C-alpha atoms as a printed R data frame, in Angstrom:
    type eleno elety resid chain resno        x        y        z
1   ATOM     1    CA   MET     A     1 -300.278 -101.225 -122.019
2   ATOM     2    CA   LEU     A     2 -296.533 -102.512 -122.318
3   ATOM     3    CA   ARG     A     3 -296.289 -105.370 -125.059
4   ATOM     4    CA   PRO     A     4 -295.753 -109.061 -123.720
5   ATOM     5    CA   ASP     A     5 -292.563 -109.099 -124.377
6   ATOM     6    CA   VAL     A     6 -290.997 -105.774 -122.759
7   ATOM     7    CA   ARG     A     7 -290.115 -105.799 -119.498
8   ATOM     8    CA   ALA     A     8 -291.402 -103.263 -117.021
9   ATOM     9    CA   ASN     A     9 -288.196 -102.997 -114.995
10  ATOM    10    CA   ASP     A    10 -287.005 -100.964 -118.120
11  ATOM    11    CA   PHE     A    11 -289.641  -98.473 -117.858
12  ATOM    12    CA   LEU     A    12 -288.774  -97.808 -113.746
13  ATOM    13    CA   VAL     A    13 -286.658  -94.754 -114.803
14  ATOM    14    CA   ALA     A    14 -285.107  -93.958 -111.182
15  ATOM    15    CA   ASP     A    15 -282.634  -91.460 -111.636
16  ATOM    16    CA   SER     A    16 -284.611  -88.544 -109.194
17  ATOM    17    CA   LYS     A    17 -283.995  -89.521 -106.041
18  ATOM    18    CA   ALA     A    18 -287.644  -89.940 -104.604
19  ATOM    19    CA   MET     A    19 -287.705  -93.264 -107.549
20  ATOM    20    CA   ARG     A    20 -284.555  -94.540 -106.208
21  ATOM    21    CA   ALA     A    21 -286.016  -94.467 -102.856
22  ATOM    22    CA   VAL     A    22 -288.732  -95.948 -105.096
23  ATOM    23    CA   ALA     A    23 -286.719  -98.433 -106.690
24  ATOM    24    CA   GLN     A    24 -285.244  -99.782 -103.284
25  ATOM    25    CA   GLN     A    25 -288.707 -100.521 -101.181
26  ATOM    26    CA   VAL     A    26 -289.180 -102.771 -105.109
27  ATOM    27    CA   GLU     A    27 -286.506 -104.137 -104.345
28  ATOM    28    CA   GLU     A    28 -287.428 -105.058 -100.198
29  ATOM    29    CA   TYR     A    29 -291.063 -106.150 -101.306
30  ATOM    30    CA   ALA     A    30 -290.394 -108.187 -104.101
31  ATOM    31    CA   ASP     A    31 -290.047 -111.513 -101.895
32  ATOM    32    CA   GLY     A    32 -293.763 -111.864 -102.103
33  ATOM    33    CA   ASP     A    33 -294.385 -112.467  -98.320
34  ATOM    34    CA   GLN     A    34 -296.765 -109.641  -97.941
35  ATOM    35    CA   PRO     A    35 -299.264 -107.198  -99.576
36  ATOM    36    CA   VAL     A    36 -298.232 -104.794 -100.791
37  ATOM    37    CA   LEU     A    37 -299.671 -100.833 -100.909
38  ATOM    38    CA   ILE     A    38 -299.032  -98.650 -103.967
39  ATOM    39    CA   CYS     A    39 -300.256  -94.747 -103.488
40  ATOM    40    CA   GLY     A    40 -299.718  -92.106 -106.076
41  ATOM    41    CA   GLU     A    41 -302.123  -89.528 -108.285
42  ATOM    42    CA   HIS     A    42 -303.564  -91.427 -111.621
43  ATOM    43    CA   GLY     A    43 -301.601  -91.697 -114.586
44  ATOM    44    CA   THR     A    44 -297.750  -92.484 -112.293
45  ATOM    45    CA   GLY     A    45 -296.822  -95.897 -113.187
46  ATOM    46    CA   ARG     A    46 -298.971  -97.208 -110.135
47  ATOM    47    CA   GLU     A    47 -299.765 -100.689 -112.204
48  ATOM    48    CA   LEU     A    48 -295.662 -100.360 -113.894
49  ATOM    49    CA   VAL     A    49 -294.125 -100.694 -110.591
50  ATOM    50    CA   ALA     A    50 -296.951 -103.404 -109.420
51  ATOM    51    CA   ARG     A    51 -295.209 -105.404 -113.138
52  ATOM    52    CA   VAL     A    52 -291.695 -104.767 -111.518
53  ATOM    53    CA   LEU     A    53 -292.845 -106.080 -107.800
54  ATOM    54    CA   HIS     A    54 -294.303 -109.902 -109.520
55  ATOM    55    CA   GLN     A    55 -290.815 -109.830 -112.491
56  ATOM    56    CA   LYS     A    56 -288.517 -109.638 -109.697
57  ATOM    57    CA   GLY     A    57 -290.137 -111.804 -107.201
58  ATOM    58    CA   PRO     A    58 -290.292 -115.350 -106.927
59  ATOM    59    CA   ARG     A    59 -293.128 -115.985 -108.619
60  ATOM    60    CA   GLY     A    60 -292.297 -113.905 -111.996
61  ATOM    61    CA   GLY     A    61 -293.226 -116.941 -113.650
62  ATOM    62    CA   GLY     A    62 -296.904 -117.024 -112.775
63  ATOM    63    CA   ARG     A    63 -299.247 -114.895 -113.867
64  ATOM    64    CA   PHE     A    64 -300.193 -111.366 -113.406
65  ATOM    65    CA   VAL     A    65 -304.147 -110.592 -112.958
66  ATOM    66    CA   ALA     A    66 -304.950 -106.702 -112.486
67  ATOM    67    CA   VAL     A    67 -308.639 -105.837 -111.679
68  ATOM    68    CA   ARG     A    68 -310.371 -103.128 -111.336
69  ATOM    69    CA   PRO     A    69 -312.489 -102.661 -107.535
70  ATOM    70    CA   THR     A    70 -315.299 -104.789 -108.482
71  ATOM    71    CA   PHE     A    71 -312.432 -107.332 -109.103
72  ATOM    72    CA   GLN     A    72 -314.033 -107.676 -112.864
73  ATOM    73    CA   GLY     A    73 -310.728 -107.698 -115.463
74  ATOM    74    CA   SER     A    74 -309.704 -109.617 -118.844
75  ATOM    75    CA   ASP     A    75 -307.739 -112.660 -117.017
76  ATOM    76    CA   VAL     A    76 -311.196 -113.148 -114.851
77  ATOM    77    CA   PRO     A    77 -313.430 -115.302 -116.443
78  ATOM    78    CA   GLU     A    78 -317.305 -113.891 -115.990
79  ATOM    79    CA   VAL     A    79 -319.606 -114.860 -115.057
80  ATOM    80    CA   CYS     A    80 -324.086 -113.794 -115.255
81  ATOM    81    CA   GLY     A    81 -325.386 -112.957 -111.159
82  ATOM    82    CA   ASP     A    82 -322.513 -113.539 -109.648
83  ATOM    83    CA   ASP     A    83 -321.495 -111.105 -107.219
84  ATOM    84    CA   ALA     A    84 -317.771 -109.392 -106.440
85  ATOM    85    CA   CYS     A    85 -317.120 -112.023 -103.785
86  ATOM    86    CA   GLU     A    86 -317.400 -114.658 -105.494
87  ATOM    87    CA   ARG     A    87 -315.758 -112.751 -108.269
88  ATOM    88    CA   ALA     A    88 -313.108 -111.508 -105.233
89  ATOM    89    CA   ARG     A    89 -312.418 -115.290 -105.461
90  ATOM    90    CA   ARG     A    90 -312.013 -116.139 -108.736
91  ATOM    91    CA   ALA     A    91 -309.500 -113.654 -109.645
92  ATOM    92    CA   LEU     A    92 -307.602 -115.088 -106.902
93  ATOM    93    CA   HIS     A    93 -307.935 -118.734 -108.307
94  ATOM    94    CA   ALA     A    94 -307.152 -116.716 -110.955
95  ATOM    95    CA   ALA     A    95 -303.530 -115.591 -110.164
96  ATOM    96    CA   ALA     A    96 -302.874 -118.453 -108.098
97  ATOM    97    CA   GLY     A    97 -298.719 -118.786 -107.939
98  ATOM    98    CA   GLY     A    98 -298.276 -115.387 -109.255
99  ATOM    99    CA   THR     A    99 -299.460 -111.494 -108.181
100 ATOM   100    CA   LEU     A   100 -302.967 -110.270 -107.834
101 ATOM   101    CA   LEU     A   101 -303.187 -106.068 -108.612
102 ATOM   102    CA   VAL     A   102 -306.338 -105.189 -107.267
103 ATOM   103    CA   LYS     A   103 -306.750 -101.371 -108.702
104 ATOM   104    CA   ASP     A   104 -308.135  -98.328 -106.667
105 ATOM   105    CA   VAL     A   105 -308.994 -100.430 -103.328
106 ATOM   106    CA   SER     A   106 -310.402  -97.419 -101.733
107 ATOM   107    CA   ASP     A   107 -313.800  -98.412 -103.693
108 ATOM   108    CA   LEU     A   108 -313.957 -101.960 -102.755
109 ATOM   109    CA   SER     A   109 -317.253 -103.011 -100.871
110 ATOM   110    CA   ALA     A   110 -317.203 -103.261  -97.605
111 ATOM   111    CA   SER     A   111 -317.542 -107.947  -98.539
112 ATOM   112    CA   SER     A   112 -315.001 -107.674 -101.397
113 ATOM   113    CA   GLN     A   113 -312.615 -106.146  -98.073
114 ATOM   114    CA   ARG     A   114 -313.276 -109.116  -96.267
115 ATOM   115    CA   THR     A   115 -313.290 -111.839  -98.703
116 ATOM   116    CA   LEU     A   116 -309.766 -110.134  -99.787
117 ATOM   117    CA   LYS     A   117 -308.349 -110.073  -96.002
118 ATOM   118    CA   ARG     A   118 -309.655 -113.104  -95.185
119 ATOM   119    CA   ALA     A   119 -307.790 -114.267  -98.458
120 ATOM   120    CA   ILE     A   120 -304.770 -112.727  -97.347
121 ATOM   121    CA   ARG     A   121 -304.773 -113.796  -94.232
122 ATOM   122    CA   GLU     A   122 -305.466 -117.901  -95.022
123 ATOM   123    CA   ARG     A   123 -303.504 -117.480  -97.368
124 ATOM   124    CA   ARG     A   124 -300.748 -120.718  -96.494
125 ATOM   125    CA   GLU     A   125 -303.461 -122.881  -95.456
126 ATOM   126    CA   PRO     A   126 -303.430 -125.643  -98.362
127 ATOM   127    CA   GLU     A   127 -306.759 -125.540  -99.818
128 ATOM   128    CA   SER     A   128 -305.567 -121.313 -100.353
129 ATOM   129    CA   PRO     A   129 -304.576 -120.226 -103.800
130 ATOM   130    CA   ASP     A   130 -300.217 -118.821 -103.013
131 ATOM   131    CA   VAL     A   131 -301.373 -115.454 -104.468
132 ATOM   132    CA   HIS     A   132 -298.942 -111.982 -103.996
133 ATOM   133    CA   VAL     A   133 -302.153 -109.760 -103.217
134 ATOM   134    CA   VAL     A   134 -301.069 -105.688 -104.835
135 ATOM   135    CA   ALA     A   135 -303.099 -102.943 -104.810
136 ATOM   136    CA   THR     A   136 -303.299  -99.640 -105.609
137 ATOM   137    CA   ALA     A   137 -304.819  -96.141 -103.890
138 ATOM   138    CA   ASP     A   138 -304.688  -92.844 -104.102
139 ATOM   139    CA   SER     A   139 -302.598  -90.383 -101.730
140 ATOM   140    CA   ASP     A   140 -304.780  -90.020  -99.708
141 ATOM   141    CA   VAL     A   141 -306.600  -93.059  -99.406
142 ATOM   142    CA   ASP     A   142 -305.502  -92.595  -95.099
143 ATOM   143    CA   HIS     A   143 -309.096  -90.386  -95.478
144 ATOM   144    CA   ALA     A   144 -310.532  -93.340  -96.690
145 ATOM   145    CA   VAL     A   145 -310.023  -95.051  -93.337
146 ATOM   146    CA   ASP     A   146 -310.216  -92.295  -91.167
147 ATOM   147    CA   ALA     A   147 -313.957  -91.999  -92.983
148 ATOM   148    CA   GLN     A   148 -313.873  -95.968  -92.487
149 ATOM   149    CA   ILE     A   149 -314.346  -96.308  -96.728
150 ATOM   150    CA   VAL     A   150 -311.604  -98.827  -95.851
151 ATOM   151    CA   SER     A   151 -311.396 -101.029  -93.089
152 ATOM   152    CA   ARG     A   152 -308.590 -100.398  -90.350
153 ATOM   153    CA   ASP     A   153 -307.410 -103.922  -90.414
154 ATOM   154    CA   PHE     A   154 -307.572 -104.155  -93.970
155 ATOM   155    CA   TYR     A   155 -305.865 -101.359  -94.210
156 ATOM   156    CA   ASP     A   156 -303.236 -102.368  -91.739
157 ATOM   157    CA   LEU     A   157 -302.512 -106.070  -93.989
158 ATOM   158    CA   PHE     A   158 -301.427 -103.453  -96.063
159 ATOM   159    CA   ALA     A   159 -299.484  -99.977  -94.263
160 ATOM   160    CA   ALA     A   160 -296.358 -102.015  -93.957
161 ATOM   161    CA   ARG     A   161 -295.390 -102.220  -97.131
162 ATOM   162    CA   ARG     A   162 -297.154  -98.780  -98.492
163 ATOM   163    CA   ILE     A   163 -294.792  -97.548 -101.483
164 ATOM   164    CA   GLU     A   164 -295.776  -93.316 -101.973
165 ATOM   165    CA   VAL     A   165 -294.966  -93.138 -106.501
166 ATOM   166    CA   PRO     A   166 -294.071  -89.070 -106.500
167 ATOM   167    CA   PRO     A   167 -296.432  -87.749 -109.891
168 ATOM   168    CA   LEU     A   168 -294.118  -86.596 -112.840
169 ATOM   169    CA   ARG     A   169 -293.772  -82.966 -111.766
170 ATOM   170    CA   GLU     A   170 -291.962  -83.979 -108.611
171 ATOM   171    CA   ARG     A   171 -289.438  -86.316 -109.998
172 ATOM   172    CA   ILE     A   172 -288.975  -83.574 -113.409
173 ATOM   173    CA   GLU     A   173 -284.653  -85.497 -113.646
174 ATOM   174    CA   ASP     A   174 -286.449  -88.853 -115.197
175 ATOM   175    CA   LEU     A   175 -287.643  -87.406 -117.858
176 ATOM   176    CA   PRO     A   176 -285.115  -87.235 -120.444
177 ATOM   177    CA   THR     A   177 -284.809  -91.368 -119.944
178 ATOM   178    CA   LEU     A   178 -288.450  -91.825 -119.389
179 ATOM   179    CA   PHE     A   179 -290.020  -89.575 -123.005
180 ATOM   180    CA   GLU     A   180 -286.456  -90.981 -124.420
181 ATOM   181    CA   ARG     A   181 -287.545  -94.768 -123.569
182 ATOM   182    CA   TRP     A   182 -291.101  -93.722 -124.576
183 ATOM   183    CA   VAL     A   183 -290.663  -92.532 -128.024
184 ATOM   184    CA   LYS     A   184 -287.867  -95.358 -128.584
185 ATOM   185    CA   HIS     A   185 -290.959  -97.798 -127.747
186 ATOM   186    CA   TYR     A   186 -293.054  -95.994 -129.945
187 ATOM   187    CA   SER     A   187 -290.978  -96.416 -132.976
188 ATOM   188    CA   SER     A   188 -290.297  -99.683 -132.745
189 ATOM   189    CA   GLU     A   189 -294.267 -100.090 -132.566
190 ATOM   190    CA   VAL     A   190 -294.313  -98.426 -136.125
191 ATOM   191    CA   GLY     A   191 -291.429  -99.632 -137.479
192 ATOM   192    CA   ARG     A   192 -289.097  -96.084 -137.858
193 ATOM   193    CA   THR     A   193 -286.011  -95.304 -136.867
194 ATOM   194    CA   ARG     A   194 -285.770  -93.212 -133.926
195 ATOM   195    CA   PRO     A   195 -285.519  -89.665 -134.093
196 ATOM   196    CA   SER     A   196 -283.689  -87.936 -131.926
197 ATOM   197    CA   VAL     A   197 -285.256  -85.320 -129.289
198 ATOM   198    CA   SER     A   198 -282.859  -81.655 -129.003
199 ATOM   199    CA   SER     A   199 -281.942  -80.097 -125.845
200 ATOM   200    CA   ARG     A   200 -283.863  -77.061 -126.332
201 ATOM   201    CA   ALA     A   201 -287.651  -79.907 -126.614
202 ATOM   202    CA   HIS     A   202 -285.879  -81.600 -123.986
203 ATOM   203    CA   GLU     A   203 -286.226  -77.916 -122.496
204 ATOM   204    CA   ARG     A   204 -289.785  -77.924 -123.107
205 ATOM   205    CA   LEU     A   205 -290.671  -81.357 -121.769
206 ATOM   206    CA   ALA     A   206 -289.108  -80.130 -117.962
207 ATOM   207    CA   ALA     A   207 -291.295  -77.025 -118.345
208 ATOM   208    CA   TYR     A   208 -294.476  -78.243 -118.357
209 ATOM   209    CA   PRO     A   209 -295.801  -79.224 -115.190
210 ATOM   210    CA   TRP     A   210 -297.682  -82.283 -116.315
211 ATOM   211    CA   PRO     A   211 -300.599  -83.150 -114.323
212 ATOM   212    CA   GLY     A   212 -301.544  -85.955 -115.807
213 ATOM   213    CA   ASN     A   213 -298.251  -87.750 -115.071
214 ATOM   214    CA   VAL     A   214 -296.379  -90.403 -117.141
215 ATOM   215    CA   ALA     A   215 -299.446  -91.397 -118.490
216 ATOM   216    CA   GLU     A   216 -299.724  -87.823 -120.027
217 ATOM   217    CA   LEU     A   217 -296.174  -88.366 -121.402
218 ATOM   218    CA   LYS     A   218 -296.269  -91.203 -123.341
219 ATOM   219    CA   SER     A   219 -299.530  -90.265 -124.985
220 ATOM   220    CA   ILE     A   220 -297.601  -86.958 -125.728
221 ATOM   221    CA   ALA     A   221 -294.392  -89.046 -127.081
222 ATOM   222    CA   ARG     A   222 -297.179  -91.123 -129.189
223 ATOM   223    CA   ARG     A   223 -298.519  -88.421 -130.407
224 ATOM   224    CA   LEU     A   224 -295.039  -86.699 -131.460
225 ATOM   225    CA   LEU     A   225 -294.211  -90.216 -133.429
226 ATOM   226    CA   VAL     A   226 -296.755  -89.524 -135.318
227 ATOM   227    CA   ARG     A   227 -296.882  -85.758 -136.278
228 ATOM   228    CA   VAL     A   228 -293.024  -85.416 -136.481
229 ATOM   229    CA   THR     A   229 -291.119  -87.610 -140.072
230 ATOM   230    CA   ARG     A   230 -288.036  -85.661 -139.800
231 ATOM   231    CA   SER     A   231 -284.984  -87.539 -137.679
232 ATOM   232    CA   ARG     A   232 -285.406  -85.528 -134.976
233 ATOM   233    CA   ILE     A   233 -288.021  -83.695 -132.175
234 ATOM   234    CA   GLU     A   234 -287.401  -79.982 -131.990
235 ATOM   235    CA   ALA     A   235 -288.965  -77.316 -129.550
236 ATOM   236    CA   GLY     A   236 -291.429  -75.997 -131.905
237 ATOM   237    CA   ASP     A   237 -292.585  -79.661 -132.752
238 ATOM   238    CA   VAL     A   238 -293.039  -80.102 -128.577
239 ATOM   239    CA   ASP     A   239 -294.919  -76.525 -128.798
240 ATOM   240    CA   GLU     A   240 -297.796  -77.930 -131.543
241 ATOM   241    CA   VAL     A   241 -298.779  -81.330 -128.656
242 ATOM   242    CA   LEU     A   242 -298.785  -79.565 -125.058
243 ATOM   243    CA   PRO     A   243 -301.628  -78.469 -124.576
244 ATOM   244    CA   VAL     A   244 -301.152  -74.382 -122.999
245 ATOM   245    CA   VAL     A   245 -300.936  -74.064 -119.928
246 ATOM   246    CA   ALA     A   246 -301.994  -70.743 -118.283
247 ATOM   247    CA   THR     A   247 -298.713  -69.049 -116.493
248 ATOM   248    CA   ARG     A   248 -299.569  -68.693 -112.647
249 ATOM   249    CA   VAL     A   249 -298.910  -65.607 -110.919
250 ATOM   250    CA   PRO     A   250 -299.741  -64.618 -107.537
251 ATOM   251    CA   LEU     A   251 -302.533  -62.461 -106.725
252 ATOM   252    CA   GLU     A   252 -300.442  -59.413 -105.368
253 ATOM   253    CA   ASP     A   253 -298.434  -58.949 -108.225
254 ATOM   254    CA   LEU     A   254 -301.553  -58.384 -110.179
255 ATOM   255    CA   ALA     A   255 -302.843  -55.043 -111.284
256 ATOM   256    CA   PHE     A   256 -306.399  -55.169 -110.761
257 ATOM   257    CA   GLU     A   257 -307.635  -54.567 -114.304
258 ATOM   258    CA   GLU     A   258 -305.409  -58.245 -114.944
259 ATOM   259    CA   MET     A   259 -307.060  -58.930 -112.454
260 ATOM   260    CA   VAL     A   260 -310.719  -58.442 -113.669
261 ATOM   261    CA   LYS     A   261 -309.345  -60.029 -117.163
262 ATOM   262    CA   ALA     A   262 -308.318  -63.167 -115.500
263 ATOM   263    CA   LYS     A   263 -312.124  -63.940 -114.371
264 ATOM   264    CA   LEU     A   264 -313.427  -62.736 -117.712
265 ATOM   265    CA   ALA     A   265 -311.416  -64.897 -119.235
266 ATOM   266    CA   GLY     A   266 -312.311  -68.193 -116.744
267 ATOM   267    CA   LEU     A   267 -315.671  -67.048 -117.791
268 ATOM   268    CA   LEU     A   268 -315.572  -67.001 -121.569
269 ATOM   269    CA   ALA     A   269 -314.066  -70.155 -121.607
270 ATOM   270    CA   ARG     A   270 -316.898  -71.853 -119.653
271 ATOM   271    CA   ILE     A   271 -319.652  -70.071 -121.241
272 ATOM   272    CA   ASP     A   272 -318.596  -70.957 -124.471
273 ATOM   273    CA   GLY     A   273 -321.336  -72.227 -126.718
274 ATOM   274    CA   TYR     A   274 -324.239  -71.340 -124.685
275 ATOM   275    CA   PRO     A   275 -326.647  -68.182 -125.471
276 ATOM   276    CA   VAL     A   276 -325.578  -65.662 -122.878
277 ATOM   277    CA   HIS     A   277 -327.463  -62.169 -122.164
278 ATOM   278    CA   ASP     A   278 -326.800  -58.736 -120.108
279 ATOM   279    CA   LEU     A   279 -322.772  -59.771 -119.958
280 ATOM   280    CA   TYR     A   280 -321.933  -55.904 -120.072
281 ATOM   281    CA   ASP     A   281 -324.719  -56.029 -116.824
282 ATOM   282    CA   LYS     A   282 -323.873  -58.965 -115.175
283 ATOM   283    CA   VAL     A   283 -320.412  -58.183 -115.323
284 ATOM   284    CA   LEU     A   284 -321.094  -54.543 -113.404
285 ATOM   285    CA   ALA     A   285 -322.951  -56.192 -111.093
286 ATOM   286    CA   ARG     A   286 -320.401  -58.481 -109.440
287 ATOM   287    CA   VAL     A   287 -318.160  -55.979 -109.130
288 ATOM   288    CA   GLU     A   288 -320.632  -53.235 -107.449
289 ATOM   289    CA   ARG     A   289 -322.157  -56.105 -105.127
290 ATOM   290    CA   PRO     A   290 -318.486  -56.445 -103.246
291 ATOM   291    CA   LEU     A   291 -317.440  -53.441 -103.483
292 ATOM   292    CA   PHE     A   292 -320.944  -52.060 -101.462
293 ATOM   293    CA   ASP     A   293 -320.406  -55.331  -98.954
294 ATOM   294    CA   LEU     A   294 -317.144  -53.545  -98.247
295 ATOM   295    CA   VAL     A   295 -317.787  -50.379  -98.198
296 ATOM   296    CA   LEU     A   296 -321.125  -50.354  -96.094
297 ATOM   297    CA   ALA     A   297 -319.256  -53.171  -93.716
298 ATOM   298    CA   HIS     A   298 -316.767  -50.380  -93.403
299 ATOM   299    CA   THR     A   299 -319.654  -47.659  -92.079
300 ATOM   300    CA   GLY     A   300 -321.380  -49.860  -90.007
301 ATOM   301    CA   GLY     A   301 -324.241  -50.595  -92.454
302 ATOM   302    CA   ASN     A   302 -324.922  -46.697  -92.728
303 ATOM   303    CA   GLN     A   303 -326.169  -45.825  -96.333
304 ATOM   304    CA   VAL     A   304 -325.185  -41.874  -96.156
305 ATOM   305    CA   LYS     A   305 -321.693  -42.271  -95.335
306 ATOM   306    CA   ALA     A   306 -321.126  -45.143  -97.872
307 ATOM   307    CA   ALA     A   307 -322.665  -42.855 -100.054
308 ATOM   308    CA   GLU     A   308 -320.629  -40.441  -99.777
309 ATOM   309    CA   ILE     A   309 -317.906  -42.837  -99.961
310 ATOM   310    CA   LEU     A   310 -318.621  -43.933 -103.351
311 ATOM   311    CA   GLY     A   311 -319.638  -40.225 -104.771
312 ATOM   312    CA   LEU     A   312 -323.626  -41.983 -104.857
313 ATOM   313    CA   ASN     A   313 -326.752  -40.105 -103.975
314 ATOM   314    CA   ARG     A   314 -328.114  -42.396 -101.424
315 ATOM   315    CA   ASN     A   315 -330.908  -43.311 -103.230
316 ATOM   316    CA   THR     A   316 -329.494  -44.222 -106.652
317 ATOM   317    CA   LEU     A   317 -327.071  -46.058 -103.850
318 ATOM   318    CA   ARG     A   318 -331.049  -47.532 -102.612
319 ATOM   319    CA   LYS     A   319 -332.049  -48.156 -105.830
320 ATOM   320    CA   LYS     A   320 -328.874  -50.260 -107.028
321 ATOM   321    CA   LEU     A   321 -328.381  -52.196 -103.602
322 ATOM   322    CA   ALA     A   322 -332.337  -53.560 -104.710
323 ATOM   323    CA   ASP     A   323 -331.243  -54.211 -107.919
324 ATOM   324    CA   LEU     A   324 -328.633  -56.555 -106.971
325 ATOM   325    CA   GLY     A   325 -330.925  -58.508 -103.965
326 ATOM   326    CA   MET     A   326 -328.730  -56.846 -101.555
327 ATOM   327    CA   GLU     A   327 -331.910  -55.653  -99.646
328 ATOM   328    CA   LYS     A   328 -333.554  -59.534 -100.010
329 ATOM   329    CA   LYS     A   329 -333.173  -63.279 -100.905
330 ATOM   330    CA   LYS     A   330 -331.011  -63.536 -103.274
331 ATOM   331    CA   LYS     A   331 -332.443  -64.252 -106.876
332 ATOM   332    CA   ARG     A   332 -331.235  -67.992 -108.612
333 ATOM   333    CA   LEU     A   333 -328.286  -67.815 -110.363
334 ATOM   334    CA   GLY     A   334 -327.675  -68.334 -113.999
335 ATOM   335    CA   ARG     A   335 -325.430  -70.111 -115.848
336 ATOM   336    CA   GLU     A   336 -323.366  -66.537 -116.786
337 ATOM   337    CA   ASP     A   337 -323.682  -65.836 -112.774
338 ATOM   338    CA   ARG     A   338 -322.110  -69.447 -111.874
339 ATOM   339    CA   ALA     A   339 -319.553  -69.229 -113.952
340 ATOM   340    CA   LEU     A   340 -318.048  -66.232 -113.002
341 ATOM   341    CA   ASP     A   341 -318.259  -67.813 -109.624
342 ATOM   342    CA   GLU     A   342 -316.106  -70.888 -110.619
343 ATOM   343    CA   ALA     A   343 -313.463  -68.758 -113.212
């Protein structure tokens, strides 16, 4: 969360084409005339965009009230025993003359959707609070509408003014400026001179996929400020704080042994700390089962031909099939087996 004396617009970096489109929509929708829906992955800065909308609009001098889907928030008074509809009404009155941000509207109950819909439609009436309603949602909110989790008429109130905030990996051009601004911000908070950032450090940051988006970038900037006491942040400093990400290689480019190794690495990571027994036998079984399935399918279920292709005695093949449970109902999977499936 930004300090009260920091303007959100200072952190709405739009060096990339994708974010320039967002900035243009913010300018268009800042009049506060109609509800706005801000979509995107978590951590992309949806609340930041909402704050910029508020600051640029005619209600910028009023309150900015952010609430969860239950309409609970730090600016909304708590009343014991109340329901979500009553909290929604209190949230609207708390934001009177300003902006009400409702986070994650896909999680709103049906009754809360009705309450908010009625307030939006009646907001120009004398007794209704004058509030600009802004909401956030995941990019797949359309699926929530199709599934009737979000009512169609409620969604339609926002649909005409929908802003898509791109993930950080799709706006890498913004990353250097964003990172420098957060480094400056946290330097100011701790009262130290802002360190410079080397070009190689920026290269390291740009190569990372940022699954946590801008929220993760902020965290990395803060951690570097704590760890690096020199006047310059170097590539090695970034390497020490960025999570290790496995390089993605197409399966067809991997040797069979490398594919097995990759699966086993995932397995060992998942079962770390748990007791594991008979790993050797379990791994062999997991290799044999698909092999036998394919060979038997190739021979039309003929075990004599399958044994010949495999170079096994027919009785040996039959025993292995029985041991693997391929001739009867599958056994309940243990933790090691489930981990192999998920690796």
